C-alpha atoms as one frame of an Amber mdcrd trajectory, in Angstrom:
protein
   6.590  -9.359 -10.617   5.978 -12.200 -13.059   4.933 -11.539 -16.644   1.145
 -11.498 -16.895  -0.895 -13.000 -19.679  -3.526 -10.592 -20.969  -7.022 -12.020
 -21.518 -10.206  -9.768 -22.258 -12.881  -6.828 -20.706 -15.355  -3.241 -20.692
 -17.150  -0.756 -18.232 -20.416  -0.791 -16.219 -21.598  -0.342 -12.630 -24.190
  -2.105 -10.543 -25.771  -1.702  -7.141 -27.244  -4.563  -5.191 -30.204  -4.174
  -2.843 -30.213  -7.463  -0.951 -29.408  -7.482   2.755 -26.626  -9.938   3.499
 -26.613 -11.211   7.077 -24.115 -13.161   9.084 -20.973 -12.501   7.016 -18.173
 -14.049   9.020 -15.070 -11.963   9.524 -12.094 -14.313   9.352  -9.659 -13.058
  11.975  -7.322 -16.006  12.319  -8.223 -17.280  15.793 -11.154 -14.891  16.306
 -14.546 -15.103  14.598 -16.681 -11.948  14.655 -20.144 -11.884  13.065 -20.753
  -8.912  10.781 -23.964  -7.566   9.247 -23.686  -5.882   5.847 -26.275  -3.428
   4.619 -27.287  -3.360   0.973 -25.120  -0.262   0.553 -22.104  -2.222   1.774
 -22.722  -5.070  -0.630 -23.123  -2.661  -3.517 -20.134  -0.485  -2.781 -17.396
  -2.974  -3.575 -13.855  -3.461  -2.336 -12.604   0.004  -3.207 -15.426   1.795
  -1.409 -14.981  -0.471   1.604 -11.248   0.223   1.724 -11.920   3.952   1.467
 -13.815   3.843   4.767 -10.546   2.682   6.301  -8.461   5.343   4.541  -6.985
   2.906   1.997  -7.267   2.168  -1.702  -8.053  -1.240  -3.140  -6.704  -1.619
  -6.657  -5.771  -4.097  -9.331  -3.359  -4.620 -12.171  -5.062  -4.158 -15.540
  -4.168  -5.434 -19.005  -5.096  -3.244 -21.981  -6.281  -6.235 -24.001  -8.828
  -7.056 -21.276 -10.666  -3.787 -21.631 -13.070  -5.102 -24.266 -14.400  -7.785
 -21.934 -17.643  -6.569 -20.376 -17.397  -8.724 -17.234 -13.837  -7.634 -16.598
 -14.673  -3.964 -17.131 -17.726  -4.120 -14.924 -15.686  -5.564 -12.061 -12.953
  -2.988 -12.622 -15.416  -0.103 -12.467 -17.384  -1.451  -9.502 -14.753  -2.945
  -7.242 -11.448  -1.076  -7.584 -10.198   2.418  -6.801  -6.609   2.191  -8.076
  -5.318   0.977 -11.440  -1.846  -0.362 -12.231  -0.976  -1.214 -15.850   0.053
  -4.856 -15.939   2.840  -4.907 -18.544   2.122  -1.753 -20.524   4.527   0.566
 -18.660   7.476  -1.820 -18.547  10.596  -0.907 -20.498  10.082  -3.249 -23.468
   6.582  -1.802 -23.955   7.370   1.897 -23.556  10.816   2.199 -25.182  11.270
  -0.758 -27.538  13.911   1.172 -29.493  16.325   3.568 -27.849  14.868   7.050
 -27.625  11.579   6.031 -29.294   8.662   5.817 -26.863   5.314   4.120 -27.313
   2.513   4.830 -24.832  -0.516   3.710 -26.861  -1.459   0.699 -24.725  -0.644
   2.396 -21.427  -2.644   5.455 -22.484  -5.623   3.170 -23.151  -5.493   2.016
 -19.548  -5.000   5.577 -18.309  -8.103   6.684 -20.181 -10.150   3.857 -18.684
  -8.866   4.651 -15.184  -9.852   8.297 -15.654 -13.314   7.301 -16.886 -14.049
   5.393 -13.663 -12.378   8.008 -11.441  -9.508   5.773 -10.349  -5.948   7.116
 -10.002  -3.141   5.160 -11.655   0.086   3.690 -10.290   3.094   3.274 -12.555
   4.862  -0.106 -12.804   7.837  -0.231 -13.363  10.655   2.083 -14.480  13.748
  -0.055 -13.816  13.424  -3.849 -13.637  15.758  -6.637 -14.694  13.096  -8.397
 -16.775  11.043  -7.477 -19.865  13.836  -5.291 -21.217  14.299  -4.565 -24.928
  17.388  -6.234 -26.376  19.211  -2.965 -26.971  19.516  -2.296 -23.230  21.711
  -5.360 -22.727  24.268  -4.171 -25.274  25.260  -0.915 -23.541  28.433  -0.107
 -21.648  28.244   1.420 -18.178  28.217   5.039 -19.331  25.577   4.456 -21.983
  23.437   2.338 -19.656  23.493   4.982 -16.937  22.399   7.575 -19.494  19.747
   5.225 -20.885  18.264   4.614 -17.422  17.961   8.334 -16.753  16.539   9.066
 -20.204  14.023   6.254 -19.848  12.832   7.497 -16.461  12.565  11.065 -17.743
  10.742  10.000 -20.900   8.145   7.809 -19.213   7.548   9.981 -16.151   7.504
  13.106 -18.299   4.680  11.671 -20.402   2.587  10.888 -17.307   3.563  13.825
 -15.111   0.513  14.871 -13.129  -1.386  11.768 -14.279   0.335   9.033 -12.250
   0.620   9.706  -8.523   2.837   6.764  -7.522   5.713   5.077  -9.352   7.466
   1.796  -8.762  10.900   3.162  -9.585  12.987   0.010  -9.085  11.723  -3.518
  -8.466  13.298  -6.798  -7.438  16.902  -5.571  -7.249  17.784  -8.060  -4.496
  18.300 -11.807  -4.636  16.740 -14.055  -2.004  20.065 -14.254  -0.113  20.134
 -10.476   0.341  22.777  -9.737  -2.270  22.177  -7.486  -5.259  20.516  -9.541
  -7.985  22.739 -10.303 -10.985  21.308  -8.269 -13.875  22.334  -6.007 -16.711
  22.212  -3.148 -14.206  24.377  -4.709 -11.503  26.877  -6.063 -14.056  27.383
  -2.696 -15.733  26.619  -0.183 -12.989  27.910  -1.945  -9.882  27.035  -4.712
  -7.455  25.636  -2.183  -4.980  22.688   0.170  -4.491  24.328   3.127  -6.235
  22.402   2.652  -9.477  19.167   2.281  -7.495  19.884   5.609  -5.799  20.486
   7.230  -9.187  17.141   5.955 -10.414  15.303   7.428  -7.413  17.049  10.783
  -7.657  16.280  10.930 -11.375  12.643  10.070 -10.726  12.273  12.789  -8.092
  13.587  15.384 -10.519  11.314  14.084 -13.277   8.137  14.497 -11.187   8.635
  16.027  -7.716   4.970  15.452  -6.814   4.921  11.696  -7.412   5.452   9.137
  -4.661   8.452   6.920  -5.365   8.466   3.255  -4.349  10.812   0.320  -4.223
   9.046  -3.050  -4.581  10.090  -6.665  -4.139   8.705 -10.169  -3.631   9.440
 -12.579  -0.749  10.367  -9.600   1.431   7.343 -10.087   3.694   9.063 -12.180
   6.377  11.038 -10.030   8.810  13.690 -12.711   9.307  14.559 -13.253   5.644
  17.901 -12.121   4.279  16.221 -10.249   1.434  13.939  -8.334   3.810  16.859
  -7.267   5.966  18.892  -6.166   2.934  16.010  -4.104   1.543  15.360  -2.630
   4.990  19.030  -1.613   5.276  18.840   0.108   1.883  15.649   2.023   2.739
  17.079   3.048   6.113  20.267   4.244   4.411  18.323   6.135   1.751  16.158
   7.908   4.336  19.185   8.788   6.449  21.010  10.321   3.480  18.041  12.079
   1.928  17.668   9.802  -1.084  14.057  10.377  -2.224  12.121   7.211  -1.406
   8.512   7.526  -0.229   7.138   4.019  -0.292   7.957   0.350   0.194   5.900
  -2.033  -1.904   5.440  -5.683  -0.983   4.348  -7.762  -3.963   2.733 -10.283
  -1.577   2.570 -13.465  -3.649   1.607 -16.325  -1.318   1.424 -20.059  -1.977
   1.131 -23.270   0.022   4.926 -23.488   0.207   5.335 -19.763   0.840   2.352
 -18.809   3.041   1.650 -15.488   4.721   4.434 -15.149   7.312   3.443 -14.504
  10.913   5.854 -11.552  10.968   4.361  -9.738   7.959   2.736  -7.013  10.039
   5.951  -6.508  11.991   7.813  -6.170   8.681   5.413  -3.532   7.403   5.496
  -1.599  10.658   9.289  -1.712  10.771   9.559  -0.193   7.307   6.851   2.354
   8.124   8.850   3.458  11.154  11.609   4.529   8.751   9.217   7.141   7.365
   7.906   5.434   4.216   4.387   4.477   3.219   3.553   0.822   2.697   1.649
  -0.644  -0.241   0.772  -4.220  -1.145   1.293  -4.112  -4.871   0.489  -7.521
  -6.434  -1.401  -9.480  -3.796  -2.503 -12.990  -4.664  -2.919 -16.174  -2.626
  -2.924 -19.565  -4.318  -5.572 -21.972  -3.052  -9.313 -22.002  -2.558 -12.111
 -22.002  -0.009 -11.721 -21.181   3.661  -7.939 -21.515   3.717  -7.480 -18.961
   0.947 -10.072 -16.688   2.533  -8.278 -16.774   5.885  -4.968 -15.860   4.275
  -6.501 -12.908   2.423  -8.193 -11.742   5.622  -4.928 -11.974   7.542  -3.067
  -9.895   4.944  -5.762  -7.202   4.787  -5.932  -7.094   8.578  -2.172  -6.599
   8.804  -2.376  -3.646   6.401  -5.214  -2.101   8.398  -3.165  -2.397  11.577
  -0.276  -0.371  10.102  -1.278   3.264   9.813   1.109   3.948   6.929  -0.173
   1.030   4.850  -2.018   3.136   2.295  -3.541   0.454   0.127  -3.663  -2.940
  -1.518  -3.609  -3.962  -5.167  -4.252  -7.493  -6.365  -2.286  -8.918  -9.279
  -5.314  -9.160 -11.584  -9.108  -9.351 -11.383 -10.130 -12.923 -12.264  -8.183
 -16.137 -11.927  -8.177 -16.543 -15.704  -6.572 -13.114 -16.202  -3.386 -14.220
 -14.459  -0.737 -16.354 -16.128  -0.679 -18.518 -12.964  -4.391 -19.228 -13.311
  -4.053 -22.879 -12.271  -3.334 -21.704  -8.737  -6.706 -19.865  -8.636  -5.097
 -17.091  -6.549  -7.516 -14.179  -6.958 -10.796 -12.916  -5.501 -12.962 -13.673
  -8.555 -13.115 -16.947 -10.452 -12.693 -17.220 -14.217 -16.354 -16.270 -14.714
 -16.135 -13.176 -12.521 -17.992 -14.748  -9.596 -16.946 -13.766  -6.073 -15.037
 -16.385  -4.128 -15.044 -16.898  -0.331 -11.820 -14.868  -0.270 -13.756 -11.868
  -1.617 -16.272 -12.081   1.234 -13.418 -12.402   3.736 -11.723  -9.272   2.411
 -14.942  -7.253   2.365 -15.754  -8.503   5.859 -12.344  -7.385   7.096 -12.687
  -3.968   5.488 -16.222  -3.605   6.938 -15.827  -4.881  10.506 -19.269  -3.541
  11.348 -21.947  -1.148  10.057 -20.157   1.752   8.392 -22.930   4.323   7.904
 -22.609   6.392  10.046 -18.816   5.949  10.526 -17.834   2.750  12.350 -17.491
   2.476  16.082 -15.055   0.205  17.876 -16.083  -3.434  18.007 -12.933  -5.300
  18.938 -13.285  -9.008  19.429  -9.700  -9.982  20.145  -9.352 -11.235  23.673
  -5.571 -11.125  24.054  -3.317  -8.168  23.289  -1.005  -8.718  20.332   2.730
  -8.131  20.441   3.946  -4.685  19.472   3.090  -3.905  16.747  -0.240  -5.811
  17.066  -1.060  -8.587  14.659  -4.751  -9.382  15.086  -7.608  -6.956  15.277
 -11.138  -6.033  14.276 -10.874  -2.335  14.904 -12.584   0.645  13.390 -12.025
   4.346  13.033 -12.695   7.032  15.609 -12.015  10.730  15.117 -11.386  13.189
  17.923 -12.168  16.891  17.507  -9.390  18.997  16.036  -8.413  22.578  16.741
  -7.994  25.657  14.555  -4.555  27.062  13.743  -1.661  26.728  11.323  -1.598
  23.006  12.012  -4.276  20.692  13.362  -4.116  17.195  14.766  -6.698  14.455
  14.147  -6.833  11.303  16.246  -7.807   7.965  14.677  -8.303   4.690  16.509
  -6.774   1.956  14.346  -7.283  -1.114  16.490  -8.414  -2.076  19.992  -8.223
  -5.197  22.116  -8.764  -6.028  25.769  -6.090  -4.084  27.622  -4.690  -2.022
  24.768  -5.137  -0.187  21.502  -3.316   1.266  18.494  -3.922   4.763  17.131
  -2.443   7.291  14.776  -2.489  11.079  14.700  -2.585  12.992  11.413  -0.901
  16.402  11.444  -2.270  18.757   8.809  -0.707  22.015   7.646  -3.699  24.330
   7.188  -1.722  27.098   5.542  -0.475  27.418   1.969   3.085  27.874   3.252
   5.430  25.011   4.089   6.070  24.424   7.791   9.394  22.953   8.888   8.518
  21.572  12.320   5.534  20.796  14.504   4.705  19.717  18.027   1.669  17.703
  19.006   0.074  17.318  22.408  -1.538  13.963  23.223  -3.671  13.959  26.350
  -3.917  10.349  27.495  -6.842   9.454  29.725  -6.648   7.729  33.108  -5.200
   4.243  32.765  -3.708   4.870  29.331   0.051   4.795  28.667   2.075   4.392
  25.486   4.583   1.575  25.078   5.631   2.223  21.485   5.448   5.429  19.417
   6.801   5.889  15.881   7.391   8.812  13.501   7.606  11.220  16.455   9.676
  11.975  19.563   7.572  11.730  22.755   8.329  13.488  26.027   6.837  10.749
  28.229   4.493   7.762  28.170   1.471   8.900  30.199  -0.543  11.968  31.059
  -0.133  14.825  28.596   2.597  13.822  26.132   4.420  16.286  23.942   5.365
  14.707  20.613   7.882  16.520  18.429   8.309  15.641  14.764  10.955  13.121
  13.772  13.805  14.224  11.523  12.113  12.884   8.384   8.593  14.321   8.793
   8.967  17.816  10.225   8.515  19.511   6.867   4.912  19.600   5.647   4.044
  21.311   2.382   1.169  23.759   2.232  -2.126  21.952   2.889  -0.190  18.701
   3.280  -0.185  16.071   6.022   2.068  13.710   7.914   1.372  11.345  10.796
   2.706   9.466  13.785   1.326   6.405  15.512   1.471   4.604  18.830   0.467
   1.483  20.710  -0.899   2.049  24.214  -1.942   0.033  27.223  -5.314   0.627
  28.830  -8.851   1.192  27.557  -9.318   2.855  24.168 -12.180   5.010  25.464
 -12.474   7.789  26.263 -10.198   8.739  23.377  -7.027  10.744  23.998  -7.252
  14.425  23.117  -4.849  15.827  20.534  -3.720  19.256  19.365  -0.890  20.729
  17.310   1.301  23.825  17.347   4.103  25.174  15.162   7.003  27.406  16.258
């Protein structure tokens, strides 16, 4: 989460009417030709991501909001807003107990004006701290952390739906990063736990995330250390809802082949996945392929809820010489933009997309390459309902998820789903549920972490199966 420079911006929307033919979907080894309608071209990244059940957002600097090009792109392309530096500790509490939200409120007002929800970044981070924080003893620092979380989250309660509670607490070797927090509060995850518990009490409705960089490769020491912490937190009931991957990629640190496996492994612990600061240094086809690969990996993981890039234009980022974003310094779309839109729109999307897989070999479990689309099976009336969604399909297999919805206003504490697999279909991996078998009519009971669903709330489980994806399995849900 590097410090961002803050160039200029303003707000306007546009629709295009030209028909764009032959947009190539960059799928690594597979090339699938896609036709975009004028509506697709006009809708932008956020609207495209919404057809796949995801958000597509960006970090925003308050000082950019007077730039008309910047504001037009923000309003047209993005459906989630993250303040760049304006919610960090030095900005919000420069003096102990005295809060300043003027710049962050400016961004919040702009987000509201374009109908985009806002993510909060970041409550506890080792960098961009006011000097007074470094001069506290352990008792005072622990109190200061809790007061800071309560002060910032209290101001935005009901206005920010997701918070990055703690970021970058681990060093690359998997140890706790040396910082004012680890020095004073302990070289362990205890102070991280305190931050999450404080955040849950401050706003019980907000999703709480841990985020880090260079945690995308499954084999890295940092990834394994963060995974162990999240697994421990979930097992002990520490409130963590989300794992955020910053996703900064360069020529020397490219997109790892195991990134999708990493995301799926964290998702299987019962947390959502978000890509929080995506950027890819480079240009042309190589950059476009990397962006397409990352977006495809998110689409293949049912709990990957969205992607945010680290700024809008190359010139808005302090690392502008690496030209890592989807728009150039003038706001023009780069090949990477077309690759992302192509991946989000794998085929005509109005009416809803039908399966058009072009991968000829099944990926490992979880799958890595795809050009899948969404398919909904009929649901059933009752206290809970189940909805089937095809995530991805390839020759000889497919991936799907099932959303369980509580249709009542009263919390339910357990659920059981029935999945009727068709002839030739059998599951070989199922997560976030406990299956009775692998073929025929499968009974799936909730896992320990997702049995409780608040009134009108949802949860989900997913699976990878062998066999044809059509006809679709039937699904239903019951509660005790």
